[in-house]
C-alpha positions in Angstrom: 2.1 -10.9 10.9 -1.3 -12.4 11.8 -0.4 -15.8 10.4 3.4 -16.3 10.6 3.4 -19.8 9.2 1.0 -18.9 6.4 1.7 -17.8 2.9 2.2 -14.1 3.7 4.3 -15.0 6.7 6.6 -17.1 4.6 7.1 -14.2 2.2 7.8 -11.9 5.2 10.4 -14.4 6.4 12.1 -14.4 3.0 12.2 -10.6 3.1 13.7 -10.6 6.7 16.2 -13.2 5.7 17.2 -11.1 2.6 16.3 -13.9 0.2 14.0 -11.5 -1.7 14.0 -7.7 -1.9 10.9 -5.6 -1.3 10.3 -2.3 -3.0 7.8 0.5 -2.5 7.3 4.2 -3.1 6.5 6.9 -0.7 3.1 7.2 -2.4 2.3 3.5 -1.8 3.7 3.6 1.7 1.4 6.4 2.6 -1.5 4.4 1.2 -0.5 1.4 3.3 -0.2 3.6 6.4 -3.6 5.0 5.8 -5.2 1.6 5.2 -3.7 0.1 8.3 -5.0 3.1 10.4 -8.7 2.3 9.6 -10.4 0.9 12.8 -11.5 -2.2 10.8 -7.9 -3.1 10.2 -6.3 -1.6 13.3 -8.6 -3.1 16.0 -7.7 -6.8 15.2 -4.0 -5.9 15.3 -4.4 -4.2 18.6 -6.4 -7.0 20.0 -3.8 -9.6 19.0 -1.0 -7.4 20.4 0.5 -6.7 17.0 -0.1 -3.0 16.6 3.3 -2.1 18.1 5.1 -4.3 15.6 3.0 -2.7 12.7 3.8 0.8 13.9 7.5 0.0 14.1 7.4 -1.6 10.6 5.7 1.5 9.2 8.0 3.9 10.9 11.3 2.1 10.4 10.4 0.1 7.2 13.2 -2.4 7.6 14.1 -4.4 4.5 12.0 -2.1 2.2 13.8 -0.3 -0.6 12.1 2.8 -1.8 12.0 4.1 -5.4 10.9 7.5 -6.6 7.1 8.0 -6.6 6.6 8.3 -10.3 3.2 9.2 -11.7 1.8 6.2 -13.6 2.8 6.3 -17.3 -0.2 4.4 -18.4 -3.7 3.4 -17.3 -3.2 -0.3 -17.0 -6.1 -0.8 -14.6 -9.0 1.5 -15.7 -11.3 -0.3 -13.2 -9.0 0.7 -10.3 -6.6 3.6 -11.1 -4.8 3.3 -7.7 -3.4 0.0 -8.9 -1.5 1.9 -11.7 0.8 3.2 -8.9 1.7 -0.4 -7.9 2.6 -1.2 -11.5 4.6 2.0 -12.0 6.5 1.3 -8.8 7.4 -2.2 -10.0 8.5 -0.9 -13.4 10.5 1.9 -11.9 12.3 -0.6 -9.5 12.9 -3.1 -12.3 11.0 -5.6 -10.2 10.5 -9.2 -11.2 7.2 -9.7 -9.5 4.2 -7.9 -8.1 2.8 -10.1 -5.3 -0.9 -9.3 -4.8 -4.3 -10.7 -4.0 -5.9 -7.8 -6.0 -8.0 -9.3 -8.8 -7.6 -6.3 -11.1 -3.8 -6.7 -10.9 -3.9 -10.5 -11.1 -6.0 -10.4 -14.3 -3.2 -8.7 -16.1 -0.7 -11.6 -15.5 2.2 -9.3 -16.3 3.1 -5.8 -17.4 6.2 -5.7 -19.5 8.8 -7.9 -17.7 7.0 -7.7 -14.4 5.0 -10.9 -13.5 1.9 -10.4 -11.3 1.2 -13.3 -9.1 -0.8 -14.2 -6.0 1.1 -14.8 -2.7 0.5 -18.5 -3.0 1.8 -18.6 -6.6 4.9 -16.6 -5.5 5.7 -19.0 -2.7 5.3 -22.0 -5.1 7.3 -20.5 -8.0 10.1 -18.7 -6.0 10.4 -19.8 -2.4 9.7 -23.5 -2.9 11.9 -23.8 -6.0 15.3 -25.3 -5.2 
């Protein structure tokens, strides 16, 4: 939302245009809601006039499919156990990709059939591929 023409903005555009599907779980959505409420995160969004859009997105969650919040079956990321919830959500949803900037997740490269890629790599592999 902060950089509409940037990498993340291009991914959000693809979601809005239904070229890709986004999945989450209630557990992860609650974590996102909490993270976005921290003053460090919220203040720049308010300053830039984007907080209303963020609140609507969190409340209405357009274009986000939810899967059951399943307790992680394994400890794939011992250094950051919260990341295990992301992996479990992707596996539960039969997702093709986890798109993340988190170094713990990116170091795994994949878990089962789920590929773990940076936003830039996802844009290059999926959105820019004819």
